[in-house]
N, C-alpha and C positions, 0 to 999 in steps of 0.2 A: 250405294243408296244414299240419297240426300237426307239431310236432317229435316224432319217434318216440322220442327220448331222454327227453322229458318224460313221454310215455305209459309208458315202461318204468320210470322212476324214481318217478313219482308217479301211478300209475293211479287211486288213490282220489280225488285232487284233480281230475284231468281228468274222471273220471266224474261227480263232483258238479257241476262247472261246466257240463258238457254237459247234465246233468239240468235245470239252470235253463232251458235252451233247448228242453226237451222231447225230448231224445235219450234213447232207452232204453238202460239199462246193457249190454244184450246187444250193442248196436252196437259199443261199445268192446271188449267181451270178444272179439268176432270178430277185431278188429284185433290184440289182444294174443296171441291163439292163433296167428294166421297169422304174426306176427312171430317168435314163439318157434319155430314149426316151420321158418321160413326160416333162423333162426340155427343151429338144430340140423342142418339139412341142409347148410348152409355149412360147419359144423365138420366134419361127416363127410367132405365132399368135400375139405376141406383136408388132413385126415389121410390120405385115400387118395392124394392127389396127392403128399404128402410121402413116403408109402410107395413110390410109383412112382419117385420121384427117388432114394430110398435104394437100391432094388433095381437101378436102372440103373447106379449107381456100382459096385455089387458085381459086375456082369456081367463086367467086365474082369479081375477077379481070380479068377473062378470057373473050375472045370474044364469041359471040354466037356459032360460029363454033367450037371453042375450048371447050366450055362448053359441047356440045353434045358428043364430043369425050371423054372428061373426065368422063361424066356420064356413058357412056358405059363401060369405064374402071373400074369405081366404082362398077357397077353392077357385073362385073366379079370378082372383088376383094371381094365383099360381099359374093358371092357364095363360093369363096375359104375360106373365114373366117368361114362361116357356116359349111362347110365340115370339116375344121380344128378343130372347137369346138366340133363337134361330135366325131371325132377321139380322141381328147384329153380327152374327157369325158370317153371314153372306156379305154384308157390307165391309167387314174387316178384310175378308178375302179379296174383294174387289179393290179396296184401298191398297192392300199389299201388292197386288198384281200391278196396279198403276204405278206405284212407287218403284217396283223392281224394273219397270220398263222405262223409267226416267233416267236419262244419262247424267254424267257428272258435269259440274260447272268448270269452265276454263279458268286458269290462273290469270291474274291481271296483265301479265307480260306477254301473253299469247297473242300474236297478231290476228286481227279480225279478217276473215276471208270466207269465201263460199266453197272453194274446192282446192285440190292439190295445185291448181294453177296459181293460187295465192300464197303457197308456201315460200319460205325464205331460205336461201342458201347462206348459212352462217359462216362456214369456213371450208377450205379445201386444202388437202395436203398431197404431195406427190405430183409429178408431172405426167400428164396424159401424153404418151409419146406415140408417134406413128411407127408401126412396125415396118421394117424394110422389106416386107413381103405381104401378100394378101392374108390378113388375119382370118382364121377359120373359126366358126362357132364351135362351142364345146361338144355338140352332138357329133360333128364330123371328126373332131379330135379324138373323142372317146371311142368311136367306132374304128378309126384307123389304128389306134393303139391297142384295141381289143380290151378296153377296161370298162366300157359301158355297153350293155347289151339291152337294147330296147325291145327287140322282138321277143326275147324270152321273158322279159318283164310283163309284156302284154299277154303272152301265153299263160303265165302263172296267175295273173291277177286282173288284167284288163288295161284300158288306157290310163295314162298318167302314172304308170308304174314302170320301173326299169330295174336292171340288175347290175351292180358294180362287181367287176371281176378282177381277180389277181391284184396287181399293183394299185388298181383303182380303189378296191376295197381297203387296201392297206393305207392309201392316201387319206381316205375318209376317216379311218380309225386314227391315223396320225394327227389329223387336224383336231379331232375330238380330245384325244389324250393331251396334246400340247396345250389346247385352250384351257382345259381343266387345270393343268399344272400352273398356268399363268394366273388363273383365278385364285387358286388355293395357296400358292407359294409367294406370289408377289402382290396380290390385290386384297388379301385378307378375307376371302370367302370360305365358308364352310361347305364342303362337298356333301351332297345328299344323294342317296339312291332311292327315289320315291316309287310308289306303285305307279304302273302305267294305266291303271283304271281307278277311278275315284267315284265316290257316291254323289248323289244329287246335291246335298248341302254344300259340298266343296265347289261344285260348278256354279251354284248360285252365289257363293261367297266371292268369287272373282268377277261376277257380272256376265259370265258367259250364258247363264240361264236367267230368265226364260227367253231372252231376246234372240239368242243365236243357237237354239236347240237344233235347228235344221241343218247346221253346218258341222255337227259333231256326230261321231259314231257311238252307238249305244248298245249295251246288252240289256234288252228289255226285261228278260226273265229275272236277272239278278239286280237290276237297277244300277248298273255300272256304266260309267262314261269313259271311253278311251280319251286319254289326255290330249287336248288340242295344243297344249304347251305345258312345260314344267312349271310355269307360273301358277297353275291351278293347285297342284299339291304343295308347292313351296309356300305360297301365300296362306294356305289353310293349315299349315303345320302347327300353328299355335291358335287355331280357331277355338273360341269360347274359353280363352285363357287370359289371365291378368299377369303381365310380366312386371318384374321389378325394374325400376328406371335404370339401374346400373347394367342391365343386360342389353340395353340399346346403345348403338344400333346393332342390328343383326343382319349380316350379309350371308346369303345362301346361294349356292350354285348347284346345278345338276345337268347331267346329260340325259336326254330321253329321246326316243323316237316320238314323233308327234303325229297325230291323226286328225285330219281335217277335210271335210268334204269341200271340194273346189266348185261349189255351186255358183259363186259369184263371178267366176272367171271362165265361164263356158265360152269356148271359141277363142280364148286368149292364150298365148304362149303354149300352143299345143305341141310344139317341137321342143326337144331337149328336156332338161330336168329342173327347170326354173319353178314349175308348179306341179305339185303332186299330192295325192291323198295321204301319203306317208313321207315324212322327212325327218332328218336328224337336227337337233339343236342343243347348244349349250346355253342354259338360261341363267340369268342373274336376278335375284329378288332381294330387296332391302325392306326391313321394317325399322322405322326410325321415329324419333320424336318429331312432332308436327313443325316446330320452329326451324328444323334443320332440313326439311324435305327438298326444298328448292336447291340448296347447296349440294345435297346428296344426289340430286338429279344430274347436276353438272359433273360430279365425280363418276356417276354411272356411265355417262356419255364418254368420258375420257377412258374409262376401263374398256369400253368397246373399241374405241379408237386405237388403243394400244395394240390390239390384235392386228388391226389393219396396218399400222406402222411397222410392226415386226415382220409382217408378210411382204412389206415393201411394194404394196399395191396402191395406186392412187385412190383416194376416197374423199368424200365430202360429207359435211353435216348439214342437214336440212331441218329447219324448225317448221313444224306443222301449224297451219293456221286453224282457227276455231272450227271452220267447216270441215276440216279433214281429220280432226281428232277422233280417236277411238272412243267407244261408248264409255269405258271406265276411266279414261284419261283426262287429267286436268291440264297437262302439258306434255308434249312429245317432241323428241328429236330423232329423226331417222339418220342412220349412217349408211351411206351408199358407196359401194366399190365399183370401179370402172371395169367393164368387160368389153375389150376391143373386138372380139369375134362377133358379138351380136350388137355391138355399138350402143350399149345401154349402161346407165348407172343402176346397179342392182342394190336394193335394200337388203342389207345383211343384218341390221339391228334396228329395233325401234324401242327407244328408251323413254319410259313414261313415269310421271309422278301421278299416282292415282289418289293422292291425299287420303282422306278417311272414307272414300267411297266404297272400297272393298272391305275395309276393316269394320265398318258399321254393319255390313251384311254378315261378316264372319265373326264379329265380336272379338277382335284382337285388341286388347287394351293394355295399358301400363299404368302403374301407380307412380306419379311424379315424385312423391315423398312418402315416407312411412305414415300410414293413417290417412293419406290424402284420397280423395275420390278418384277412381280410375278414369282415365281418358283414352280415347282411341289413338292408336299409333297411325302413322302414315305408311302406305305401302308404295314401293316402286318396283318396276321390272324392266328388263331389257335382254335382248339376245347377246350372247357373248362369244361366238357369233352364231348365226343361223346357217345351216347347211341345207341343201346343196349349193346355195348361191355363192358361198365362199369357195366351194370346190370349183364352180364355174369360173370365178374370177382368177383362181390359181391356174387352171388349165389354159385359159385364154390369154392371160398376161405372161405366162412363162413358156408359151409355145415357141418353137424354133423353126427356122426355115426348112430344116430337113424333116419336119413332122414330129420331132421329139418334144418332150416337155421336161424342163429342168425343175427339180424339186427345190422349193424355197429353203434357204439355209436353216431357218429355225426348225424346219420339219425333218431334216435329215437324220438327227439322232433317233427319231421315231420310225424311220423307214427301213431299218435293218440293213443299212449300207447302200440302199438305192439312192442315187443322186440324179439320175436321168431316166425318164420312161421312154424307151426306144420304140419306134414303130415296129410292127410285126413284119417279119421277113416274107 
């Protein structure tokens, strides 16, 4: 959520910055109008309440005849106050809804653009090599090796579901365990095992609600939301808390299954495991002091890149332009791995600095010094990495001419001695 004081004091600046992200001026105008009405109604209510207090004090000094007249006036005033409170409540709700649907402002260094076509490739590592044979897509590799079963996934749940079998399931588990070990032993993250369902305030806190409610799965009876990403529970871990300055920065990591309705990708990537309603991900979240968040974003990107380097798979870093930023993000870098079978760069991580946009909603604050006024921390998040796209990159880059797949060296200690996945006889 944006700071309403910034909107009041610098509406032109906010409107210009939001315009870079494709937000129409009228969207901010509605917020300004609702806020002005809210303040006007609040002022009127305060004056009426002050009048009621003043008249109440005068009753004791008034004559009997005057008291009756004043009481009649007080009753009428009370009715006006009650009506005003109801009106104010509705306006406050409208103002809050408008604010919750207003996206974050971009950082000054984010390139201005309208769509992903305007994103910038910042760096690339590893040589994209031509395989000396026809590269197969992962769905053919998986079926030939007997490690991905699409038909049984559809039978169990429906389209965009699949089953990993045998060594395929072991490979997914190996990737998760290895990535968590890298995060906790070498990069300084604290591992968390969070709930896979969270309450409504948690989803509001990260900006997933109310704007993206139709892309999440929900238990209506209990008001639980299945996590679309571990970013939600990790960012809300310290919701409504004031942290001491010495506790920052806080680095958190978690593996969770993630649940997301693929409404926006209807008809896209219908083959394979690139898009699904359920997928695994190792997430990274940082809670940091405001003045360090841009530097922390660079470190977050490198933490994700380290996984790609260790897997020895070509990858590149792409800076998103203003028009392609996510709702809560002020700056984002995508990390993409090369997949030769489908001939695509696959986004395996999206690292974002959300500044104080999420923490204002979740009220995660810190005290800069003893006795000082609490300030909002900045939150950052990124995948470290996301599956199954990392699994796709492994299968397609490590495929061999005989149909086998070699296990990357870093994963072999997690594979129980398996170094090569052989085709079924």
